[in-house]
C-alpha positions, 0 to 999 in steps of 0.5 A: 500500500505504501509503495503504491501510494508513494509511486515507483520513484520510491523504494519501499522494503518490508521486513516482517518478523513475526514474534521476533524479540525487539532486540533482533530488530535492533541488531538488523538496523546496522546492516539495514542502514549501512547503505542508507543516506540521511534522506532515507527513513526506516519505519518500525511498526510493532505491536504490543506483543509478548514484551508487554504480556510477559515482561511487566517491566519492559523498558522502551528506553533501553531499546531506544538508546541502543537504536540511537547509537546504532542508527545515524539516519532517520528512524520513525516508530509507529507507537504501539497500537491499542489492543481490542482483543485484550483491552486490559493491556491498553494501560500498558500500551499507553504507558509505553507510548508515553515513555517512548515520547518522553525518551525521544526528548533525550540527547542524541535522539533527534533522528528518532521520532514517533508516528502517532496512531491514537486516531485509529479507532476500533472500527479500523480493527478486525472483528477479533480486535488485534489486527488492523482491517483494510481501512485501518491499514490505509489510515496507518499508511497515510499516517506514515506518509504524512510523517515523512518530511511533513507529508513531502517525501521528495528526495526519499529514495528508500523506506525500509518498513520493519513490521514487528507484530503478529499481522500479515505484512501490508506496507511492502 
């Protein structure tokens, strides 16, 4: 969807890692980013998966510090999407998203930013409440596009999208 929206002059690459720990994505950033320029963006889409269910003391700050040191190009994080299948987790999701925003105010993180998904409503999720439906995927794609250079993606030649959730890839 993102590739179709941006057109053929842009290259969108999707890396899908179901159930992979976030550390695996951090490790891949160095290899993924070695051929990227400052004009390129990496977008990380991750769900509120096992890190919140199994690790009550999950530290988004630790992950961000590692990423900030390893990536010298623009990295956009899609904040954690709400859960409508297990709504009790949404308190944790809000907490992680707030900590994500606060942590990005730190030194050496100006190349990292958040794509806010709070406008994605329940009607944009599948019936089971965990994954986005087609309407929700379109909305997420537009949120990502809008965040790339304030909606002006001119000069962006490569946009790797890393999907870290239990959903089928939809952006590549």
